[in-house]
All heavy atoms as an XYZ file, in Angstrom:
984
protein
N     200.604   -140.161     57.665
C     199.807   -139.094     57.106
C     199.087   -138.314     58.207
O     198.755   -138.855     59.247
C     198.774   -139.647     56.119
C     199.397   -140.150     54.841
C     199.582   -141.506     54.630
C     199.801   -139.267     53.859
C     200.148   -141.973     53.455
C     200.368   -139.727     52.680
C     200.549   -141.074     52.481
O     201.105   -141.525     51.327
N     198.796   -137.065     57.914
C     198.114   -136.221     58.888
C     196.621   -136.528     58.889
O     196.085   -137.155     57.972
C     198.296   -134.722     58.541
O     197.637   -134.461     57.301
C     199.762   -134.344     58.473
N     195.976   -136.031     59.918
C     194.526   -136.190     60.055
C     193.805   -135.629     58.824
O     192.898   -136.248     58.291
C     194.062   -135.486     61.332
C     192.571   -135.460     61.503
C     191.902   -136.549     62.049
C     191.831   -134.338     61.120
C     190.514   -136.534     62.199
C     190.455   -134.314     61.262
C     189.800   -135.409     61.811
O     188.434   -135.387     61.950
N     194.248   -134.442     58.376
C     193.599   -133.791     57.237
C     193.744   -134.607     55.946
O     192.804   -134.680     55.146
C     194.175   -132.384     57.020
C     193.782   -131.431     58.141
O     192.751   -131.678     58.794
O     194.506   -130.445     58.360
N     194.891   -135.225     55.757
C     195.083   -136.040     54.552
C     194.181   -137.275     54.592
O     193.621   -137.667     53.570
C     196.545   -136.439     54.407
C     197.424   -135.285     53.989
C     198.853   -135.705     53.777
C     199.685   -134.497     53.383
N     201.081   -134.826     53.131
N     194.063   -137.890     55.766
C     193.166   -139.040     55.896
C     191.717   -138.616     55.647
O     190.963   -139.316     54.979
C     193.288   -139.689     57.275
C     194.441   -140.639     57.373
C     195.632   -140.427     58.002
C     194.517   -141.957     56.822
N     196.435   -141.526     57.868
C     195.774   -142.484     57.154
C     193.640   -142.734     56.072
C     196.176   -143.761     56.773
C     194.035   -144.010     55.696
C     195.295   -144.506     56.039
N     191.333   -137.484     56.195
C     189.960   -136.999     56.003
C     189.671   -136.694     54.535
O     188.545   -136.856     54.070
C     189.696   -135.768     56.874
C     189.546   -136.081     58.349
C     188.370   -136.996     58.659
O     187.249   -136.724     58.188
O     188.581   -137.994     59.372
N     190.699   -136.260     53.804
C     190.517   -135.945     52.383
C     190.207   -137.206     51.564
O     189.446   -137.149     50.597
C     191.763   -135.244     51.839
N     190.780   -138.341     51.950
C     190.538   -139.578     51.191
C     189.462   -140.462     51.829
O     189.100   -141.499     51.266
C     191.841   -140.397     51.000
C     192.822   -139.654     50.118
C     192.447   -140.795     52.317
N     188.945   -140.045     52.956
C     187.926   -140.835     53.661
C     186.715   -141.167     52.777
O     186.302   -142.333     52.710
C     187.478   -140.092     54.926
C     186.437   -140.813     55.740
C     186.094   -140.003     56.985
C     185.002   -140.643     57.799
N     184.697   -139.860     59.008
N     186.127   -140.198     52.060
C     184.978   -140.539     51.206
C     185.331   -141.553     50.111
O     184.533   -142.427     49.784
C     184.564   -139.202     50.583
C     185.178   -138.153     51.440
C     186.402   -138.755     52.042
N     186.531   -141.440     49.569
C     186.964   -142.381     48.532
C     187.120   -143.780     49.117
O     186.721   -144.776     48.505
C     188.276   -141.904     47.897
C     188.700   -142.727     46.714
C     187.718   -142.578     45.572
C     188.189   -143.300     44.331
N     187.238   -143.205     43.241
N     187.697   -143.864     50.310
C     187.861   -145.156     50.976
C     186.496   -145.767     51.270
O     186.274   -146.957     51.038
C     188.703   -145.007     52.262
C     190.144   -144.631     51.911
C     188.665   -146.299     53.095
C     190.994   -144.225     53.091
N     185.572   -144.951     51.750
C     184.224   -145.448     52.039
C     183.559   -145.970     50.765
O     182.961   -147.043     50.765
C     183.362   -144.364     52.671
C     181.981   -144.865     53.044
C     181.144   -143.810     53.734
O     181.379   -142.612     53.580
N     180.169   -144.249     54.505
N     183.686   -145.226     49.694
C     183.088   -145.660     48.425
C     183.700   -146.982     47.969
O     182.985   -147.923     47.624
C     183.280   -144.613     47.345
C     182.707   -145.067     46.005
C     183.268   -144.291     44.826
O     183.845   -143.234     44.989
N     183.100   -144.826     43.646
N     185.019   -147.057     47.966
C     185.691   -148.250     47.457
C     185.458   -149.469     48.348
O     185.118   -150.546     47.867
C     187.200   -147.999     47.334
C     187.622   -146.978     46.281
C     189.110   -146.642     46.437
C     187.332   -147.495     44.889
N     185.649   -149.295     49.647
C     185.612   -150.436     50.564
C     184.190   -150.864     50.922
O     183.878   -152.045     50.917
C     186.395   -150.100     51.839
C     186.611   -151.293     52.741
C     187.524   -152.284     52.397
C     185.913   -151.423     53.925
C     187.726   -153.375     53.217
C     186.105   -152.516     54.748
C     187.019   -153.485     54.398
O     187.213   -154.573     55.209
N     183.322   -149.897     51.206
C     181.977   -150.222     51.663
C     181.014   -150.396     50.491
O     180.353   -151.422     50.361
C     181.444   -149.144     52.631
C     180.028   -149.442     53.057
C     182.353   -149.032     53.847
N     180.932   -149.407     49.631
C     179.937   -149.436     48.558
C     180.345   -150.340     47.393
O     179.548   -151.131     46.908
C     179.659   -148.017     48.073
C     179.034   -147.160     49.150
C     179.095   -145.669     48.842
O     179.711   -145.244     47.878
N     178.453   -144.876     49.684
N     181.600   -150.224     46.954
C     182.066   -151.025     45.815
C     182.584   -152.394     46.242
O     182.921   -153.221     45.391
C     183.165   -150.280     45.046
C     182.683   -148.969     44.450
O     181.454   -148.747     44.397
O     183.534   -148.157     44.034
N     182.694   -152.611     47.547
C     183.135   -153.885     48.138
C     184.501   -154.343     47.620
O     184.726   -155.515     47.336
C     182.079   -154.970     47.922
C     180.771   -154.632     48.599
C     179.738   -155.744     48.480
O     180.062   -156.861     48.021
O     178.590   -155.487     48.868
N     185.418   -153.402     47.495
C     186.789   -153.725     47.105
C     187.536   -154.301     48.315
O     187.211   -154.000     49.459
C     187.529   -152.472     46.617
C     186.884   -151.766     45.455
C     187.136   -152.496     44.173
C     186.613   -151.664     42.997
N     186.544   -152.425     41.785
N     188.563   -155.099     48.041
C     189.395   -155.626     49.123
C     190.340   -154.528     49.606
O     190.524   -153.504     48.924
C     190.225   -156.822     48.639
O     191.157   -156.365     47.653
C     189.340   -157.930     48.076
N     190.962   -154.758     50.750
C     191.925   -153.781     51.265
C     193.046   -153.556     50.260
O     193.454   -152.415     50.027
C     192.525   -154.270     52.586
C     191.705   -154.033     53.835
C     192.362   -154.708     55.033
C     191.540   -152.562     54.105
N     193.555   -154.641     49.677
C     194.643   -154.506     48.711
C     194.223   -153.702     47.487
O     194.995   -152.878     46.981
C     195.152   -155.890     48.287
C     195.905   -156.619     49.389
C     197.095   -155.827     49.902
O     197.838   -155.210     49.141
N     197.266   -155.813     51.218
N     193.005   -153.899     47.033
C     192.513   -153.123     45.893
C     192.390   -151.648     46.259
O     192.752   -150.769     45.463
C     191.161   -153.660     45.431
C     191.232   -155.007     44.757
C     189.854   -155.589     44.496
O     188.954   -155.476     45.328
N     189.692   -156.219     43.339
N     191.892   -151.356     47.458
C     191.758   -149.972     47.914
C     193.134   -149.317     47.996
O     193.326   -148.181     47.535
C     191.031   -149.898     49.275
C     191.058   -148.477     49.827
C     189.596   -150.389     49.147
N     194.098   -150.037     48.545
C     195.459   -149.500     48.665
C     196.021   -149.161     47.282
O     196.590   -148.081     47.082
C     196.370   -150.509     49.401
C     195.982   -150.557     50.884
C     197.841   -150.135     49.246
C     196.625   -151.693     51.655
N     195.863   -150.073     46.329
C     196.381   -149.825     44.973
C     195.701   -148.632     44.309
O     196.343   -147.801     43.672
C     196.211   -151.076     44.107
C     197.253   -152.151     44.376
C     197.292   -153.205     43.285
N     196.046   -153.940     43.163
C     195.728   -155.027     43.868
N     196.568   -155.505     44.760
N     194.564   -155.635     43.690
N     194.379   -148.532     44.462
C     193.640   -147.429     43.845
C     194.031   -146.090     44.470
O     194.226   -145.096     43.762
C     192.116   -147.668     43.941
C     191.720   -148.860     43.048
C     191.339   -146.414     43.545
C     190.313   -149.369     43.279
N     194.159   -146.053     45.795
C     194.567   -144.813     46.464
C     195.963   -144.385     46.013
O     196.217   -143.198     45.801
C     194.535   -144.982     47.988
C     193.168   -145.096     48.636
C     193.305   -145.375     50.125
C     192.342   -143.841     48.403
N     196.862   -145.354     45.886
C     198.219   -145.058     45.437
C     198.210   -144.535     44.006
O     198.808   -143.506     43.704
C     199.088   -146.316     45.532
C     200.484   -146.145     44.946
C     201.338   -145.187     45.737
O     201.292   -145.159     46.957
N     202.115   -144.376     45.049
N     197.479   -145.232     43.130
C     197.453   -144.879     41.711
C     196.746   -143.548     41.447
O     197.253   -142.690     40.733
C     196.754   -145.999     40.934
C     196.719   -145.780     39.428
C     195.842   -146.781     38.711
N     194.445   -146.517     39.078
C     193.528   -147.463     39.271
N     193.840   -148.724     39.157
N     192.294   -147.138     39.585
N     195.573   -143.358     42.045
C     194.750   -142.190     41.726
C     195.014   -140.965     42.588
O     194.736   -139.853     42.173
C     193.266   -142.551     41.827
C     192.842   -143.621     40.835
O     193.649   -143.954     39.933
O     191.723   -144.129     40.956
N     195.511   -141.194     43.805
C     195.666   -140.071     44.740
C     197.083   -139.908     45.283
O     197.329   -139.004     46.086
C     194.694   -140.231     45.917
C     193.263   -140.300     45.495
N     192.528   -139.185     45.189
C     192.428   -141.358     45.302
C     191.292   -139.545     44.836
N     191.218   -140.858     44.888
N     197.991   -140.791     44.904
C     199.352   -140.718     45.426
C     199.394   -140.940     46.927
O     200.299   -140.483     47.611
N     198.430   -141.663     47.445
C     198.281   -141.892     48.883
C     198.717   -143.325     49.173
O     197.996   -144.275     48.883
C     196.814   -141.680     49.284
C     196.580   -141.570     50.758
C     196.759   -140.374     51.429
C     196.164   -142.686     51.480
C     196.529   -140.275     52.786
C     195.925   -142.599     52.839
C     196.113   -141.389     53.498
N     199.908   -143.483     49.742
C     200.502   -144.802     49.950
C     200.367   -145.233     51.413
O     201.329   -145.217     52.168
C     201.960   -144.799     49.522
N     199.182   -145.648     51.788
C     198.948   -146.121     53.148
C     199.248   -147.614     53.222
O     199.023   -148.348     52.263
C     197.503   -145.874     53.551
N     199.745   -148.054     54.377
C     199.984   -149.483     54.557
C     198.665   -150.178     54.891
O     197.669   -149.532     55.241
C     200.986   -149.713     55.692
O     200.387   -149.417     56.936
N     198.663   -151.497     54.794
C     197.461   -152.261     55.113
C     197.072   -152.053     56.580
O     195.898   -151.886     56.897
C     197.692   -153.752     54.835
C     196.452   -154.588     55.034
C     196.637   -156.025     54.601
O     197.503   -156.299     53.753
O     195.893   -156.875     55.118
N     198.054   -152.032     57.454
C     197.786   -151.840     58.882
C     197.166   -150.462     59.142
O     196.214   -150.338     59.919
C     199.070   -152.005     59.686
C     198.868   -151.925     61.174
C     200.150   -152.188     61.932
C     199.887   -152.083     63.420
N     201.076   -152.348     64.215
N     197.690   -149.428     58.504
C     197.147   -148.081     58.668
C     195.699   -148.020     58.182
O     194.832   -147.444     58.843
C     197.976   -147.064     57.887
C     199.345   -146.794     58.440
C     200.159   -145.936     57.492
O     200.115   -146.100     56.267
N     200.920   -145.002     58.059
N     195.458   -148.612     57.020
C     194.122   -148.576     56.441
C     193.129   -149.351     57.302
O     192.013   -148.891     57.545
C     194.152   -149.126     55.017
C     192.891   -148.943     54.191
C     192.472   -147.476     54.128
C     193.084   -149.496     52.795
N     193.533   -150.522     57.801
C     192.660   -151.307     58.684
C     192.293   -150.506     59.930
O     191.148   -150.515     60.377
C     193.352   -152.600     59.119
C     193.289   -153.702     58.126
C     193.946   -154.945     58.719
C     193.942   -156.089     57.758
N     194.577   -157.289     58.336
N     193.268   -149.822     60.481
C     193.044   -149.025     61.683
C     192.039   -147.903     61.418
O     191.113   -147.683     62.204
C     194.367   -148.438     62.172
O     194.151   -147.599     63.273
N     192.200   -147.203     60.304
C     191.276   -146.112     59.963
C     189.881   -146.638     59.668
O     188.885   -146.052     60.076
C     191.788   -145.315     58.756
C     192.994   -144.471     59.056
C     192.658   -143.367     60.025
N     193.872   -142.699     60.434
C     193.932   -141.457     60.856
N     192.838   -140.733     60.948
N     195.068   -140.931     61.213
N     189.802   -147.746     58.961
C     188.506   -148.342     58.632
C     187.752   -148.693     59.913
O     186.559   -148.436     60.036
C     188.692   -149.569     57.710
C     189.012   -149.085     56.295
C     187.469   -150.471     57.714
C     189.432   -150.190     55.336
N     188.464   -149.249     60.885
C     187.842   -149.589     62.168
C     187.424   -148.331     62.917
O     186.320   -148.251     63.469
C     188.797   -150.421     63.008
N     188.278   -147.325     62.926
C     187.985   -146.062     63.618
C     186.752   -145.389     63.029
O     185.913   -144.863     63.758
C     189.192   -145.100     63.516
O     190.319   -145.725     64.134
C     188.905   -143.775     64.196
N     186.639   -145.411     61.715
C     185.518   -144.769     61.033
C     184.253   -145.615     61.029
O     183.200   -145.168     60.591
C     185.892   -144.429     59.595
C     186.931   -143.359     59.442
C     187.157   -142.303     60.264
C     187.879   -143.240     58.377
N     188.183   -141.535     59.792
C     188.646   -142.086     58.626
C     188.159   -143.992     57.245
C     189.676   -141.663     57.793
C     189.179   -143.574     56.405
C     189.925   -142.426     56.671
N     184.351   -146.872     61.476
C     183.182   -147.745     61.485
C     182.842   -148.297     60.112
O     181.710   -148.668     59.846
N     183.836   -148.367     59.234
C     183.622   -148.885     57.885
C     183.832   -150.392     57.805
O     183.705   -150.975     56.746
C     184.576   -148.233     56.879
C     184.354   -146.768     56.650
C     185.292   -146.024     55.976
C     183.211   -146.123     57.101
C     185.111   -144.663     55.745
C     183.018   -144.779     56.877
C     183.970   -144.040     56.197
N     184.200   -151.024     58.905
C     184.506   -152.457     58.880
C     183.218   -153.255     58.812
O     182.754   -153.822     59.788
C     185.327   -152.853     60.101
C     185.894   -154.253     59.979
O     185.915   -154.777     58.853
O     186.300   -154.822     60.994
N     182.625   -153.272     57.626
C     181.323   -153.907     57.439
C     181.430   -155.330     56.918
O     180.430   -156.036     56.836
C     180.452   -153.087     56.465
C     180.151   -151.724     57.041
C     181.120   -152.955     55.115
N     182.606   -155.745     56.572
C     182.762   -157.066     55.987
C     182.938   -158.149     57.044
O     182.660   -159.315     56.786
C     183.940   -157.084     55.022
C     183.718   -156.174     53.827
C     184.858   -156.218     52.868
C     184.601   -155.257     51.725
N     185.676   -155.285     50.747
N     183.419   -157.782     58.209
C     183.672   -158.757     59.257
C     182.698   -158.535     60.402
O     182.800   -157.561     61.129
C     185.110   -158.640     59.758
C     186.105   -158.857     58.638
O     186.026   -159.863     57.947
N     187.008   -157.923     58.449
N     181.771   -159.455     60.557
C     180.771   -159.344     61.606
C     181.279   -160.089     62.829
O     181.727   -161.236     62.730
C     179.417   -159.911     61.126
C     178.944   -159.138     59.888
C     178.384   -159.846     62.235
C     177.734   -159.738     59.213
N     181.226   -159.452     63.965
C     181.716   -160.039     65.209
C     180.913   -161.273     65.587
O     179.729   -161.380     65.286
C     181.644   -159.015     66.350
C     182.345   -157.717     66.059
C     183.843   -157.916     66.015
C     184.526   -156.580     65.806
N     185.707   -156.652     65.030
N     181.562   -162.190     66.298
C     180.942   -163.444     66.696
C     179.688   -163.256     67.524
O     178.668   -163.916     67.294
N     179.732   -162.333     68.489
C     178.562   -162.133     69.353
C     177.373   -161.604     68.552
O     176.217   -161.899     68.863
C     178.885   -161.218     70.538
C     179.275   -159.821     70.150
N     178.353   -158.816     69.955
C     180.484   -159.269     69.922
C     178.977   -157.706     69.618
N     180.281   -157.952     69.594
N     177.653   -160.861     67.488
C     176.570   -160.368     66.624
C     175.967   -161.526     65.833
O     174.739   -161.616     65.700
C     177.096   -159.282     65.670
O     177.687   -158.239     66.450
C     175.987   -158.704     64.816
N     176.810   -162.417     65.336
C     176.314   -163.599     64.625
C     175.461   -164.470     65.544
O     174.415   -164.976     65.129
C     177.477   -164.433     64.075
C     178.093   -163.847     62.846
S     176.955   -163.912     61.459
C     178.088   -163.881     60.123
N     175.899   -164.626     66.777
C     175.140   -165.432     67.744
C     173.770   -164.811     67.977
O     172.748   -165.511     67.979
C     175.910   -165.568     69.077
C     175.029   -166.156     70.167
C     177.151   -166.420     68.879
N     173.730   -163.508     68.150
C     172.451   -162.831     68.382
C     171.514   -162.999     67.186
O     170.319   -163.228     67.347
C     172.681   -161.353     68.678
C     173.339   -161.139     70.044
C     173.676   -159.712     70.286
N     172.440   -158.932     70.443
C     172.417   -157.635     70.598
N     173.544   -156.956     70.626
N     171.274   -156.994     70.741
N     172.057   -162.890     65.980
C     171.232   -163.057     64.787
C     170.738   -164.495     64.677
O     169.566   -164.728     64.344
C     172.019   -162.668     63.530
C     172.228   -161.179     63.399
S     172.981   -160.685     61.830
C     174.618   -161.365     61.983
N     171.606   -165.458     64.959
C     171.210   -166.869     64.882
C     170.108   -167.168     65.895
O     169.126   -167.861     65.571
C     172.422   -167.771     65.137
N     170.238   -166.638     67.096
C     169.231   -166.852     68.134
C     167.900   -166.211     67.743
O     166.836   -166.821     67.888
C     169.705   -166.289     69.472
C     170.797   -167.136     70.108
C     171.244   -166.592     71.455
N     170.144   -166.667     72.395
C     169.652   -165.619     73.054
N     170.158   -164.432     72.883
N     168.653   -165.766     73.891
N     167.956   -164.993     67.252
C     166.727   -164.292     66.870
C     166.051   -165.005     65.701
O     164.825   -165.162     65.686
C     167.041   -162.841     66.508
N     166.837   -165.450     64.743
C     166.287   -166.153     63.585
C     165.592   -167.445     64.017
O     164.465   -167.732     63.593
C     167.399   -166.458     62.592
C     166.913   -167.162     61.337
C     168.022   -167.423     60.371
N     168.901   -168.460     60.883
C     169.902   -168.995     60.191
N     170.153   -168.565     58.981
N     170.645   -169.923     60.700
N     166.243   -168.207     64.881
C     165.669   -169.460     65.360
C     164.400   -169.218     66.168
O     163.393   -169.917     66.001
C     166.705   -170.218     66.198
C     166.300   -171.595     66.700
C     165.953   -172.498     65.521
C     167.425   -172.200     67.520
N     164.424   -168.201     67.011
C     163.255   -167.880     67.841
C     162.060   -167.496     66.961
O     160.944   -167.970     67.176
C     163.598   -166.733     68.795
C     162.495   -166.371     69.744
C     162.943   -165.262     70.694
C     161.800   -164.858     71.597
N     162.159   -163.751     72.457
N     162.286   -166.655     65.968
C     161.190   -166.237     65.079
C     160.653   -167.413     64.266
O     159.457   -167.524     64.051
C     161.667   -165.121     64.138
C     161.794   -163.774     64.837
C     162.327   -162.697     63.901
N     161.643   -162.609     62.625
C     160.516   -161.924     62.399
N     159.942   -161.271     63.384
N     159.979   -161.889     61.193
N     161.540   -168.287     63.840
C     161.121   -169.474     63.082
C     160.243   -170.370     63.946
O     159.212   -170.859     63.504
C     162.347   -170.269     62.682
C     162.793   -170.354     61.279
C     161.809   -170.477     60.203
C     162.552   -170.610     58.904
N     161.832   -170.131     57.794
N     160.656   -170.566     65.204
C     159.907   -171.444     66.118
C     158.562   -170.859     66.512
O     157.579   -171.571     66.640
C     160.713   -171.705     67.382
C     161.794   -172.713     67.194
C     162.416   -173.033     68.514
N     163.391   -174.096     68.358
C     164.148   -174.532     69.325
N     164.053   -174.007     70.532
N     165.004   -175.497     69.115
N     158.519   -169.570     66.725
C     157.305   -168.946     67.244
C     156.242   -168.708     66.180
O     155.065   -168.674     66.489
C     157.642   -167.627     67.945
C     158.375   -167.832     69.247
C     158.774   -166.530     69.907
O     158.591   -165.453     69.292
O     159.279   -166.585     71.032
N     156.626   -168.505     64.964
C     155.598   -168.214     63.967
C     155.982   -168.571     62.553
O     155.300   -168.183     61.609
N     157.073   -169.287     62.401
C     157.505   -169.653     61.061
C     157.921   -168.466     60.223
O     157.912   -168.528     58.997
N     158.283   -167.374     60.886
C     158.645   -166.145     60.169
C     160.099   -166.185     59.705
O     160.970   -166.671     60.412
C     158.459   -164.935     61.076
C     157.047   -164.743     61.568
C     157.005   -163.596     62.554
C     155.643   -163.459     63.183
N     155.638   -162.463     64.248
N     160.327   -165.647     58.530
C     161.695   -165.477     58.049
C     162.232   -164.165     58.595
O     161.472   -163.249     58.910
C     161.742   -165.453     56.526
C     161.459   -166.820     55.918
O     161.798   -167.837     56.566
O     160.898   -166.878     54.814
N     163.540   -164.080     58.695
C     164.170   -162.877     59.240
C     165.182   -162.322     58.258
O     165.853   -163.061     57.545
C     164.876   -163.202     60.553
O     163.962   -163.681     61.500
N     165.277   -161.009     58.250
C     166.302   -160.316     57.479
C     167.071   -159.463     58.473
O     166.479   -158.713     59.250
C     165.681   -159.430     56.382
C     164.969   -160.296     55.344
C     166.757   -158.571     55.723
C     164.215   -159.503     54.306
N     168.395   -159.594     58.453
C     169.228   -158.848     59.385
C     170.087   -157.858     58.630
O     170.617   -158.166     57.558
C     170.131   -159.807     60.171
C     169.364   -160.775     61.014
C     169.136   -162.069     60.580
C     168.846   -160.381     62.232
C     168.414   -162.961     61.355
C     168.121   -161.265     63.013
C     167.902   -162.560     62.564
N     170.207   -156.665     59.203
C     171.062   -155.627     58.646
C     172.162   -155.314     59.642
O     171.882   -155.097     60.827
C     170.274   -154.352     58.360
C     169.128   -154.453     57.353
C     168.396   -153.131     57.264
C     169.638   -154.873     55.995
N     173.388   -155.297     59.172
C     174.529   -154.877     59.975
C     175.222   -153.792     59.177
O     175.609   -154.011     58.028
C     175.488   -156.053     60.268
C     176.716   -155.567     61.001
C     174.777   -157.137     61.070
N     175.360   -152.637     59.779
C     175.941   -151.480     59.089
C     175.216   -151.197     57.776
O     175.829   -150.951     56.745
C     177.432   -151.693     58.841
C     178.214   -151.777     60.111
O     177.961   -151.039     61.055
N     179.154   -152.706     60.176
N     173.896   -151.267     57.828
C     173.025   -150.979     56.682
C     173.218   -151.932     55.506
O     172.892   -151.596     54.380
C     173.196   -149.531     56.208
C     172.715   -148.553     57.239
O     171.708   -148.796     57.895
N     173.428   -147.465     57.404
N     173.777   -153.108     55.772
C     173.925   -154.129     54.735
C     173.251   -155.401     55.203
O     173.412   -155.811     56.339
C     175.397   -154.403     54.459
C     176.087   -153.218     53.804
C     177.522   -153.471     53.555
N     177.685   -154.675     52.756
C     178.858   -155.168     52.421
N     179.958   -154.570     52.799
N     178.948   -156.258     51.710
N     172.524   -156.030     54.292
C     171.827   -157.264     54.631
C     172.833   -158.397     54.817
O     173.773   -158.536     54.039
C     170.827   -157.635     53.533
C     169.995   -158.833     53.882
C     168.892   -159.092     52.864
O     168.531   -158.208     52.101
N     168.376   -160.285     52.859
N     172.613   -159.182     55.873
C     173.453   -160.339     56.143
C     172.728   -161.568     55.583
O     171.659   -161.934     56.073
C     173.694   -160.523     57.657
C     174.546   -161.756     57.923
C     174.328   -159.277     58.255
N     173.291   -162.202     54.557
C     172.631   -163.377     53.982
C     172.578   -164.538     54.983
O     173.480   -164.697     55.808
C     173.523   -163.747     52.786
C     174.367   -162.549     52.528
C     174.502   -161.832     53.835
N     171.531   -165.337     54.886
C     171.398   -166.510     55.752
C     172.612   -167.423     55.632
O     173.024   -168.043     56.612
C     170.135   -167.302     55.403
C     168.897   -166.755     56.073
O     169.025   -165.981     57.037
O     167.783   -167.096     55.634
N     173.186   -167.509     54.448
C     174.328   -168.402     54.256
C     175.517   -167.983     55.127
O     176.287   -168.824     55.564
C     174.713   -168.495     52.783
C     175.360   -167.266     52.208
C     175.759   -167.459     50.735
N     176.456   -166.319     50.232
C     175.899   -165.186     49.841
N     174.589   -165.052     49.903
N     176.619   -164.184     49.399
N     175.654   -166.688     55.403
C     176.746   -166.228     56.272
C     176.519   -166.690     57.708
O     177.461   -167.100     58.386
C     176.866   -164.710     56.230
C     177.393   -164.209     54.900
O     177.441   -164.946     53.915
N     177.778   -162.953     54.854
N     175.271   -166.612     58.164
C     174.956   -167.065     59.519
C     175.156   -168.575     59.598
O     175.764   -169.079     60.557
C     173.519   -166.670     59.912
C     173.375   -165.137     59.915
C     173.149   -167.252     61.274
C     171.950   -164.644     60.034
N     174.677   -169.295     58.593
C     174.834   -170.758     58.574
C     176.306   -171.157     58.552
O     176.711   -172.099     59.231
C     174.112   -171.369     57.373
C     172.614   -171.200     57.465
O     172.059   -171.012     58.548
N     171.949   -171.245     56.324
N     177.097   -170.432     57.771
C     178.533   -170.728     57.701
C     179.196   -170.501     59.053
O     180.031   -171.285     59.494
C     179.191   -169.879     56.614
C     180.661   -170.242     56.403
C     181.292   -169.480     55.246
N     181.179   -168.046     55.442
C     180.744   -167.200     54.510
N     180.374   -167.638     53.331
N     180.675   -165.917     54.762
N     178.803   -169.423     59.740
C     179.353   -169.158     61.067
C     179.017   -170.303     62.022
O     179.877   -170.793     62.745
C     178.815   -167.831     61.626
C     179.282   -167.578     63.028
C     180.524   -167.012     63.263
C     178.500   -167.934     64.127
C     180.973   -166.795     64.562
C     178.950   -167.725     65.415
C     180.185   -167.154     65.622
O     180.638   -166.959     66.900
N     177.752   -170.730     62.002
C     177.337   -171.821     62.891
C     178.100   -173.105     62.575
O     178.524   -173.824     63.482
C     175.834   -172.067     62.764
C     174.922   -170.947     63.246
C     173.474   -171.268     62.922
C     175.108   -170.698     64.725
N     178.288   -173.379     61.307
C     179.010   -174.588     60.905
C     180.478   -174.496     61.324
O     181.050   -175.467     61.831
C     178.901   -174.768     59.396
C     179.526   -176.044     58.890
C     179.316   -176.178     57.389
C     180.014   -177.432     56.881
N     179.873   -177.558     55.439
N     181.084   -173.326     61.123
C     182.488   -173.138     61.481
C     182.713   -173.321     62.964
O     183.720   -173.875     63.393
C     182.920   -171.721     61.077
C     184.018   -171.694     60.091
C     184.538   -170.300     59.746
N     184.362   -169.261     60.710
C     183.619   -168.165     60.536
N     182.964   -167.988     59.419
N     183.533   -167.259     61.466
N     181.778   -172.839     63.755
C     181.915   -172.927     65.208
C     181.433   -174.266     65.742
O     181.517   -174.522     66.928
C     181.157   -171.781     65.895
C     181.713   -170.422     65.577
C     183.163   -170.325     65.987
C     183.734   -168.978     65.649
N     185.140   -168.876     65.959
N     180.876   -175.086     64.854
C     180.396   -176.431     65.200
C     179.434   -176.416     66.382
O     179.484   -177.252     67.264
C     181.553   -177.376     65.501
C     182.491   -177.556     64.356
C     183.566   -178.565     64.699
N     184.643   -178.558     63.752
C     184.649   -179.233     62.619
N     183.634   -179.976     62.295
N     185.680   -179.166     61.805
N     178.597   -175.397     66.397
C     177.616   -175.277     67.468
C     176.232   -175.562     66.910
O     175.833   -174.960     65.917
C     177.636   -173.867     68.054
O     178.892   -173.598     68.610
N     175.495   -176.464     67.532
C     174.140   -176.726     67.049
C     173.262   -175.492     67.234
O     173.429   -174.738     68.179
C     173.651   -177.876     67.916
C     174.510   -177.829     69.130
C     175.834   -177.238     68.711
N     172.351   -175.301     66.319
C     171.466   -174.139     66.380
C     170.720   -174.090     67.711
O     170.478   -173.033     68.262
C     170.472   -174.169     65.223
C     171.100   -173.938     63.881
C     170.058   -174.007     62.787
C     170.713   -173.871     61.434
N     169.737   -174.007     60.358
N     170.362   -175.249     68.227
C     169.608   -175.323     69.475
C     170.353   -174.633     70.625
O     169.757   -173.982     71.464
C     169.350   -176.787     69.810
C     168.454   -176.985     70.976
C     168.089   -178.480     71.097
N     167.318   -178.690     72.275
C     167.829   -178.984     73.462
N     169.116   -179.124     73.605
N     167.047   -179.146     74.506
N     171.662   -174.771     70.656
C     172.451   -174.191     71.742
C     172.295   -172.677     71.785
O     172.231   -172.084     72.865
C     173.924   -174.556     71.583
N     172.200   -172.027     70.636
C     172.049   -170.580     70.610
C     170.704   -170.151     71.188
O     170.585   -169.121     71.803
C     172.204   -170.044     69.187
C     173.611   -170.141     68.693
C     173.958   -171.085     67.756
C     174.587   -169.301     69.181
C     175.254   -171.187     67.306
C     175.888   -169.403     68.746
C     176.218   -170.343     67.800
N     169.710   -170.965     70.961
C     168.387   -170.634     71.475
C     168.331   -170.775     72.991
O     167.650   -170.025     73.673
C     167.334   -171.538     70.817
C     165.924   -171.172     71.193
C     165.338   -170.018     70.683
C     165.178   -171.963     72.057
C     164.044   -169.669     71.019
C     163.887   -171.623     72.391
C     163.329   -170.479     71.876
O     162.049   -170.132     72.208
N     169.070   -171.728     73.533
C     169.021   -171.993     74.961
C     169.911   -171.080     75.797
O     169.732   -170.993     77.007
C     169.414   -173.471     75.230
C     168.452   -174.492     74.616
C     169.009   -175.891     74.803
C     167.068   -174.376     75.197
N     170.867   -170.428     75.184
C     171.756   -169.566     75.952
C     170.971   -168.483     76.646
O     169.965   -167.995     76.165
C     172.790   -168.918     75.042
C     173.872   -169.863     74.614
C     174.053   -171.160     74.975
C     174.920   -169.557     73.708
N     175.139   -171.685     74.358
C     175.693   -170.731     73.576
C     175.288   -168.429     73.010
C     176.824   -170.779     72.775
C     176.390   -168.485     72.212
C     177.161   -169.656     72.103
N     171.488   -168.027     77.770
C     170.808   -167.031     78.581
C     171.173   -165.594     78.194
O     170.640   -164.658     78.758
C     171.140   -167.266     80.072
C     170.613   -168.592     80.586
C     169.120   -168.710     80.469
O     168.388   -167.788     80.786
N     168.640   -169.840     79.972
N     172.089   -165.421     77.267
C     172.489   -164.066     76.874
C     171.298   -163.323     76.299
O     170.487   -163.891     75.582
C     173.603   -164.140     75.829
N     171.164   -162.035     76.633
C     170.027   -161.254     76.128
C     170.126   -161.028     74.637
O     171.205   -160.976     74.074
C     170.127   -159.936     76.891
C     171.566   -159.816     77.230
C     172.060   -161.230     77.444
N     168.977   -160.884     73.987
C     168.953   -160.532     72.574
C     169.341   -159.082     72.472
O     169.864   -158.566     71.657
C     167.559   -160.743     71.983
C     167.190   -162.185     71.712
C     165.726   -162.255     71.260
C     168.047   -162.755     70.611
């Protein structure tokens, strides 16, 4: 598809993928059904990344930074933290799941020398 055709469906893709939280497959089916726009999954993933709409997958280094900041705030004043990535709140359970998946103790994130 041309640049202009992609730009024409860009708002619809943003609404479906970001706001309505549809899966890629659901977005592809809706675009095909409602707009006759038959993009492949690879094409759609590429455009979503280019446009900065990839809000569902948070990068590892971002999770580490959030985990470190959360632990630091908890230790220093018992404060709770709320994190926003791409204007969406990241639930604590997502950070906890990342830490569990990576099998890294919370303490290790606090001790790392990487800047916040």
